[in-house]
C-alpha positions in Angstrom: 101.7 126.6 86.6 103.9 125.5 83.3 103.9 128.0 79.7 101.8 126.2 77.1 102.1 126.8 73.9 99.6 129.7 73.5 101.7 131.6 75.7 105.1 131.5 74.0 105.8 134.3 72.3 108.4 135.7 69.2 110.8 133.3 68.5 112.1 130.6 66.0 109.9 131.1 63.4 110.7 134.4 63.4 114.4 134.3 63.6 113.8 132.6 59.8 112.7 135.5 58.1 113.5 139.3 57.8 112.4 141.4 60.9 114.0 143.2 63.6 111.4 142.5 65.9 112.9 141.9 69.6 112.9 138.5 71.1 110.6 138.2 74.1 112.2 137.9 77.2 108.9 137.2 79.0 106.1 134.8 78.1 103.0 136.6 76.0 100.4 135.3 78.3 96.5 134.4 76.6 95.2 137.0 74.0 95.0 134.0 71.5 91.2 135.0 70.5 92.2 138.4 69.6 95.7 137.2 68.3 93.6 135.1 65.3 91.3 138.3 64.8 94.0 140.7 64.4 95.6 138.6 61.7 92.0 138.2 60.3 91.4 142.0 59.9 94.9 143.0 58.5 94.7 140.3 55.9 91.5 142.6 54.8 92.5 146.3 55.7 96.1 147.2 55.0 96.3 149.4 57.6 95.4 148.3 61.6 95.6 150.3 64.5 95.5 148.9 68.0 93.8 151.2 70.0 94.0 150.9 74.1 95.0 153.0 76.9 98.8 153.2 78.0 99.6 149.8 79.9 96.8 147.9 78.1 99.1 145.7 76.3 99.0 147.0 72.4 102.6 146.4 71.8 103.1 143.3 73.1 99.9 142.3 71.3 101.1 144.0 68.6 104.8 142.3 68.1 103.2 138.7 69.0 100.6 139.0 65.8 103.7 140.6 63.6 105.8 137.6 64.5 103.5 135.3 63.5 103.1 137.1 60.2 106.8 136.8 58.8 106.3 133.9 56.6 103.2 136.1 54.9 105.4 139.3 53.8 108.9 138.3 51.5 110.5 141.3 52.4 110.2 141.6 55.7 108.0 143.0 59.0 109.8 145.9 60.4 109.5 147.6 64.0 109.4 151.5 64.1 109.5 152.5 67.8 108.1 156.2 67.7 108.5 156.5 72.0 111.3 157.8 72.0 111.1 160.7 69.4 109.4 164.2 70.1 109.8 165.9 66.8 107.3 164.8 64.4 109.9 165.4 61.1 111.3 162.3 62.3 108.5 159.8 61.5 109.7 159.2 58.3 113.5 159.2 59.1 112.5 156.7 61.7 111.1 154.3 59.1 114.0 154.9 56.9 116.8 153.6 59.6 114.3 150.3 60.6 114.0 149.5 56.8 117.8 150.0 56.6 116.9 153.1 53.7 119.6 155.7 52.9 118.4 159.3 52.1 118.9 160.5 48.8 119.9 163.8 48.6 117.5 166.4 46.4 114.4 164.2 47.1 112.3 163.7 49.9 112.7 161.1 52.4 109.2 160.2 51.6 109.5 160.0 48.1 112.5 158.1 48.7 110.4 155.4 51.2 107.7 154.6 48.8 110.2 154.2 45.9 111.8 151.5 48.1 108.8 149.8 48.6 106.7 150.4 46.0 107.0 146.8 44.5 107.9 145.1 48.1 105.7 142.8 50.5 106.4 144.7 53.7 104.4 145.0 57.2 105.4 147.8 58.8 104.7 148.0 62.7 104.3 151.6 63.9 104.5 151.5 67.4 103.1 153.6 69.9 101.9 156.6 67.5 99.3 158.7 69.6 102.2 161.8 70.3 102.8 162.0 66.7 99.3 161.4 65.3 99.4 163.4 62.2 102.9 163.2 61.3 102.5 159.4 61.3 98.7 159.2 59.9 100.6 161.6 57.3 103.2 159.4 56.2 101.2 156.1 56.7 98.2 157.8 54.2 101.1 158.6 51.3 103.1 155.3 51.7 99.7 153.4 51.3 98.8 155.1 48.5 102.3 154.8 46.4 103.0 151.0 47.4 100.3 148.3 47.1 102.1 145.5 48.7 102.6 147.3 52.0 100.7 146.9 55.3 100.7 148.9 58.2 100.1 147.5 61.6 99.8 150.6 64.1 99.7 151.3 67.9 98.3 154.3 69.3 96.0 155.5 72.4 93.8 156.8 69.6 92.8 156.2 65.5 95.3 157.4 63.0 91.8 158.5 60.9 93.6 157.6 57.5 91.1 156.4 55.0 90.9 152.7 54.8 91.9 152.1 58.2 90.5 149.9 60.5 90.6 149.9 64.4 90.8 146.7 67.1 90.4 148.1 70.5 92.7 146.0 73.0 90.6 144.7 75.7 91.7 143.9 79.5 92.8 140.4 79.8 89.8 138.5 81.1 89.0 138.7 84.5 87.8 136.6 88.0 84.9 137.8 89.8 86.3 138.2 93.3 82.2 138.5 94.3 81.6 134.9 93.0 85.1 133.1 93.5 85.9 129.8 91.6 89.5 128.7 93.1 89.4 126.1 90.6 88.7 128.1 87.4 91.0 131.0 88.6 94.0 129.6 86.8 92.2 130.1 83.7 91.9 133.6 83.4 94.7 135.6 81.7 94.9 138.2 83.9 95.3 136.1 87.0 97.7 133.7 84.9 99.3 136.7 84.0 100.1 137.6 87.9 101.2 134.0 88.7 103.8 134.1 85.8 105.4 137.6 86.9 105.2 136.6 90.5 107.2 133.3 90.1 109.5 135.6 88.2 110.3 137.6 91.2 110.0 135.1 93.8 110.2 131.1 92.5 108.1 129.7 95.4 104.9 131.7 94.4 101.8 129.8 94.2 97.9 130.4 93.9 96.3 128.8 96.4 93.1 128.9 99.1 95.2 130.8 101.2 95.9 133.8 98.4 93.1 133.0 95.5 90.8 135.8 96.4 93.1 138.0 97.2 94.9 137.7 93.6 91.2 137.8 92.2 90.6 141.2 94.0 94.1 142.3 92.8 93.2 141.6 88.9 90.1 142.9 89.3 90.7 146.5 90.9 93.2 147.0 88.2 90.8 146.0 85.5 92.7 143.2 83.6 95.7 146.1 82.6 99.0 144.0 82.0 101.5 146.9 82.7 99.3 147.6 86.6 99.3 143.9 87.3 103.1 143.1 85.8 103.6 146.2 88.7 101.5 144.7 91.2 103.5 141.2 91.0 106.7 142.3 91.0 105.6 143.7 94.8 105.4 139.8 95.8 109.1 140.0 96.2 107.9 142.3 99.4 104.5 141.8 100.0 102.0 138.8 100.3 99.1 139.3 97.7 96.3 140.3 100.6 98.9 143.1 101.4 99.0 144.2 97.5 95.5 143.8 97.5 94.9 145.9 100.3 97.1 149.0 99.3 95.4 149.5 95.6 93.3 152.5 97.3 96.7 154.0 96.1 97.9 152.2 93.2 100.3 155.0 92.1 102.2 154.6 94.6 102.3 151.2 95.0 102.7 150.1 91.6 106.2 151.2 90.7 109.2 149.1 90.0 109.2 148.3 85.8 112.7 146.9 84.4 115.3 149.7 84.1 115.3 148.7 80.3 112.2 149.5 80.0 110.5 152.7 78.8 110.8 155.9 81.6 106.8 156.0 81.3 106.3 152.1 81.5 108.0 152.0 84.7 105.3 153.4 87.3 101.5 153.7 86.4 101.9 157.0 87.5 104.4 157.7 84.6 102.2 156.0 81.9 99.3 157.8 83.4 101.3 161.3 83.0 102.3 160.5 79.4 98.8 159.9 78.3 97.6 162.9 80.5 99.8 165.0 79.1 98.8 164.6 75.0 95.6 166.1 76.7 94.0 169.9 75.8 93.2 171.6 78.4 89.8 171.3 78.4 90.3 167.3 77.9 91.8 167.4 80.9 89.5 169.7 82.6 86.9 167.2 82.0 88.5 164.2 82.8 88.9 165.1 86.0 85.6 165.8 86.7 84.3 162.6 85.7 86.2 160.8 88.1 83.8 161.6 90.8 81.9 159.1 89.2 81.5 155.3 90.3 80.5 152.7 88.2 79.6 154.2 84.9 77.7 157.4 84.0 75.4 158.7 81.2 76.1 161.6 78.4 73.4 164.0 80.9 75.4 163.0 83.7 78.7 164.3 82.1 77.4 167.2 81.2 75.6 168.3 85.0 79.3 167.8 86.2 80.5 170.1 82.9 77.5 172.5 82.9 80.3 175.5 82.8 81.9 173.8 79.6 78.7 173.8 77.5 76.4 170.5 76.5 78.0 170.6 72.9 81.2 170.7 73.8 81.1 168.3 76.6 79.5 165.7 73.9 83.0 166.6 71.9 85.5 166.2 74.8 83.5 162.9 75.9 83.8 161.7 72.5 87.7 162.7 72.0 88.4 161.2 75.5 86.5 158.1 74.0 88.8 157.8 70.9 92.1 158.5 73.1 90.7 155.2 75.2 90.6 157.2 78.4 87.2 156.3 78.6 85.1 153.7 77.9 81.7 152.9 75.9 79.1 150.1 77.2 75.7 149.7 76.2 73.2 148.9 78.7 69.5 148.1 77.8 69.6 150.3 74.8 71.5 153.3 76.5 75.4 154.2 75.9 77.1 154.3 79.1 80.9 155.4 80.0 83.1 154.3 82.6 86.7 154.7 83.5 89.0 152.3 84.3 89.9 152.2 87.9 93.6 152.9 87.6 92.6 156.2 85.1 89.7 157.4 87.5 92.2 157.8 90.8 94.4 159.5 88.7 91.7 161.6 87.0 89.9 162.4 90.9 94.1 163.5 91.7 93.9 166.2 89.3 90.6 167.2 90.4 91.9 167.7 94.0 94.6 169.6 92.5 92.3 171.9 90.7 90.7 173.1 93.4 87.2 172.2 91.8 86.7 169.0 93.8 84.1 170.2 96.0 81.8 172.3 93.9 82.5 168.8 91.1 81.0 166.6 93.9 78.3 169.2 94.7 77.0 169.1 91.2 77.8 164.9 90.9 75.1 165.0 94.0 72.5 167.6 92.7 72.2 165.4 88.9 71.6 161.6 91.1 69.3 163.7 93.7 66.9 165.4 90.7 66.8 161.4 88.9 65.8 160.0 92.2 62.9 162.9 92.8 62.2 162.2 89.2 58.5 161.2 89.1 58.1 158.0 87.5 56.8 158.9 84.1 54.1 155.7 84.5 53.6 154.0 87.8 53.2 150.7 85.5 56.8 150.6 84.6 57.7 151.2 88.4 60.0 147.6 87.4 61.9 149.4 84.5 62.2 152.5 86.9 64.2 150.5 89.5 66.6 149.1 87.1 67.1 152.6 86.0 68.0 153.4 89.5 70.0 150.4 90.3 72.0 151.1 87.2 73.5 154.3 88.7 73.7 152.3 92.4 77.6 153.1 92.8 76.9 156.7 92.1 74.2 157.1 94.4 76.2 155.8 96.8 79.3 157.9 96.0 76.6 160.7 96.6 75.6 159.8 99.6 79.1 159.1 100.7 80.1 162.9 100.1 77.0 164.3 101.6 76.5 162.0 104.7 79.7 159.2 104.8 82.4 161.7 106.2 82.8 162.8 110.2 79.6 164.8 111.5 81.9 168.3 111.9 83.3 167.8 108.0 79.4 167.9 106.9 77.4 171.0 106.2 74.0 170.9 107.4 73.0 172.2 104.0 75.2 169.5 102.6 73.6 166.6 105.1 70.0 168.0 103.9 70.6 167.0 100.2 72.1 163.3 101.6 68.8 163.0 103.4 66.8 163.7 100.2 68.4 161.3 98.5 68.3 158.8 101.0 64.4 159.5 101.1 63.8 159.7 97.3 65.4 156.0 96.9 63.2 154.8 99.7 60.6 156.2 97.8 61.3 154.6 94.8 61.4 150.8 96.4 65.5 151.3 96.1 66.0 150.5 99.3 63.3 147.6 99.4 65.4 145.8 96.8 68.7 146.5 97.3 69.4 146.6 101.1 67.2 147.9 103.9 70.0 148.0 106.8 71.9 150.3 103.9 68.7 152.8 103.8 68.2 152.8 107.0 71.7 153.7 107.9 71.6 156.7 105.6 68.3 157.8 106.9 69.5 158.2 110.4 72.8 159.3 109.4 70.8 162.7 107.5 68.1 163.0 110.3 70.8 163.3 112.9 73.1 165.7 110.8 70.6 168.1 108.7 69.4 170.5 111.6 68.0 173.6 110.4 68.3 173.0 107.1 65.7 170.2 106.4 62.0 171.2 105.9 59.7 169.8 108.0 57.8 167.8 104.6 61.5 166.0 103.7 62.2 165.4 107.9 58.5 163.9 108.1 59.0 162.2 105.1 62.0 160.8 106.2 60.9 159.6 109.6 58.2 157.7 107.6 61.0 155.9 105.8 63.1 154.9 108.2 60.0 154.0 110.8 59.1 151.8 107.6 62.1 150.2 107.1 62.7 149.7 111.0 59.2 148.2 110.9 60.4 145.5 108.7 63.3 144.9 110.3 61.5 144.2 113.4 63.1 147.0 115.2 59.9 147.5 116.8 60.7 150.3 119.5 62.7 152.3 116.7 60.3 152.4 114.7 57.4 153.5 117.2 59.9 156.4 118.2 60.0 157.5 114.5 56.5 157.5 113.6 55.3 159.2 116.4 57.6 162.0 115.9 55.9 162.4 112.3 52.4 161.9 112.9 52.9 164.0 115.9 54.9 166.9 113.3 52.2 165.9 110.5 49.4 166.6 113.2 51.3 170.3 113.5 51.0 171.2 110.5 48.0 170.2 109.2 48.3 169.3 106.0 46.3 166.6 105.0 48.4 164.2 102.8 51.0 164.4 105.5 49.2 163.1 107.6 47.6 160.4 106.0 51.3 159.3 104.7 52.1 159.1 108.9 49.3 157.7 110.1 49.5 155.0 107.4 53.0 154.4 108.4 52.2 154.6 112.2 49.0 152.0 111.9 50.5 149.7 109.8 53.6 149.3 112.3 50.8 148.7 115.5 48.8 146.4 113.2 51.6 144.4 112.5 53.1 144.0 116.3 49.6 143.8 117.9 50.1 146.7 118.9 47.3 148.7 121.3 43.8 147.9 119.9 42.2 150.9 121.2 45.0 153.0 119.6 44.5 150.8 116.5 40.8 151.8 116.2 41.2 155.5 116.8 44.0 155.5 114.2 41.0 153.9 111.9 38.7 156.4 112.4 40.8 159.0 111.7 41.9 157.3 108.1 37.9 157.2 107.6 37.0 161.0 108.4 40.4 161.7 106.4 39.2 159.5 103.8 36.1 161.3 103.5 38.0 164.8 102.4 39.1 165.5 98.7 42.6 163.9 99.8 45.1 163.0 97.0 44.2 159.8 95.6 47.1 157.8 96.3 47.2 158.7 99.5 43.3 157.9 99.7 44.5 154.5 98.2 46.9 154.1 101.3 44.5 155.1 103.9 42.3 152.2 102.7 44.8 149.9 102.8 45.1 150.6 106.4 41.7 150.5 107.5 41.1 147.4 105.4 44.5 146.0 108.1 43.3 147.5 111.1 39.9 145.5 110.8 42.2 142.3 110.0 43.7 143.2 113.2 39.8 143.2 115.2 39.4 140.0 113.8 36.9 141.6 111.4 37.5 139.2 108.3 34.6 140.2 106.2 35.0 144.0 106.1 39.0 143.3 105.6 38.4 141.1 102.8 36.2 144.3 101.2 38.2 146.5 102.2 41.2 145.3 100.4 39.4 144.8 97.3 38.5 148.1 97.5 42.4 149.2 97.9 43.2 146.7 95.3 41.2 148.3 92.6 42.1 151.8 93.8 46.2 151.0 93.6 45.4 149.5 89.8 43.3 152.5 88.7 46.8 154.2 90.0 49.2 151.7 88.1 51.0 151.2 92.0 52.1 148.2 91.6 53.2 148.1 95.3 50.4 148.8 96.8 48.3 146.2 94.3 50.6 143.4 95.4 50.5 144.3 98.9 46.9 143.9 98.9 46.6 141.0 97.0 49.1 139.2 99.3 46.8 140.0 102.0 43.8 139.0 100.2 45.7 135.7 99.9 46.1 135.2 103.5 42.6 135.7 104.4 41.2 133.5 101.6 43.5 131.0 102.7 42.4 131.1 106.3 38.5 130.8 104.7 40.0 127.7 103.1 39.3 128.4 99.4 42.8 127.1 98.5 42.2 127.2 95.1 41.4 130.9 95.1 44.5 131.2 97.5 47.1 129.9 95.4 46.2 132.1 92.2 46.0 135.3 94.3 49.3 134.1 95.7 50.7 133.7 92.2 49.7 136.9 90.8 51.0 138.8 94.1 54.4 136.9 93.4 54.8 137.8 89.8 54.5 141.3 90.2 56.7 141.7 93.6 59.4 139.1 91.8 58.9 142.5 88.7 59.8 144.8 91.9 62.1 142.8 93.6 60.6 143.3 96.9 62.1 140.1 98.9 60.4 140.8 101.9 56.7 140.6 99.8 58.3 137.7 98.6 59.1 135.9 101.5 55.8 136.1 103.0 53.8 135.3 99.7 56.1 132.3 99.7 54.8 131.4 103.2 51.2 131.7 101.9 52.1 129.6 98.7 53.8 126.7 100.7 50.4 127.0 103.2 48.4 126.2 100.4 50.3 123.2 98.5 51.2 122.0 102.6 
């Protein structure tokens, strides 16, 4: 891959005008849109601060922009490097040194600088302000008030908070999606281009091809498009293949070492960069950052407050805001709700700090408890089941993290109490139709593991619910023998308990299984009689509707289509009254097949179309499949 004009860094044009900008020794990859935007903003604002986490490329972007603006400022563009300083009082001296301004005896250095710059057209680049933020802000404000021709381009993890300041959050480099990899288009992403160029610098024969494209995409994706991390990873191709680098990124801080000797110490390894950022946080911010590392794939403010419950709700909000301001937490808008996430490298670092604190188990317990409560939360309106499913799916990674902590380790490492929490979560997700839309086999795996590990910590109602849910999934997946064992146990337990709603739930699941797999007709008939008897009692309306559905299935199984049609229509009305879209769609699909058998093709087509609209909203793949078969029969 050859460098194009857009990849060139500071060069000949810069050298013709007054400046102290360093000449770039490596190409500046991408960032063309960001460069244009920064130039536009700084033309309208005399103070612009580039913000972002360590390693995000703030300095390189600032230097690239500044080198292209040397003609605009008659008295020059001047870089002031603040990273080597530790004393706030030295900030004005650093600016004076960059400008070649001599201190005037008896006059404050700030006054001397203001006098020097007052009538001059100058761009100052203040690089790495975060550890001297107050001193940088004070000097910036003093100079801008006195010097109308002065503009300042600053880089910092957070804004200076000076009047008139504009902020520009430096985004990650553009990323390929390894799950939808386009090998031909891979070289067009900034992150993969950077990786390839830096890899070629240490191994000239490195090339991007079908054999390593996926690994390169995974590296860039896992490193969130952070330039420093990608450059450090690319340096490893001297001794590792791209596939080996990708496989070792779970311990990125150990792998990503080896920056140039001329780099600042904190830019030579990813850990040093994170140590630098972490060291600038106060104790409360450090504590919350560690706790936020338990989240996977993003989180809400309420979730952050749950893991920081001993900190206090108001303080969690303030601390979270501070971490956002310091570019360690990102804000993402999702369906009108603010969600937050950590870059993967920040999350790994925070996880280490959480482990070191000794609070990891307690915090993970709070995390699991929060997502269990969410999954068990009653749906506010059953007619909004599609929206409810979307809400659950937004937390898919966190559900998996909670299930992994409660059920995913070796049995001897998990207490029965913790496993019971995991099983309740798996059951609630099943009842919320989450597994039906996002992976039945995964749901069954968690349910079976929870049933095996919960022991005496499990209440009988939860065990019956788990058996029913696991039995239903096994039924749908065609694992009839397993399903029979699970559902027979649930039905027997419900009979022992003698609680009508539990009996009704277990009876429906077992009866549905026997009907679907053409089971013993006498047994089906006996279960239908039990359903009829239960239905006559004062039963919960939802359970009563499911019993009617089973009775309809049993009648259909007995080849009594007229009675089955009548019962399905009765059940359809009940589910609609309850707002239960899933139950209504099931009844509609069955009615469609009965009508199809009666050769009323027009009515069958209308019914299947209505059922499919609902099932697509619920993303019920099994139901969609069966109704599509029915619609195809009508058409063919």
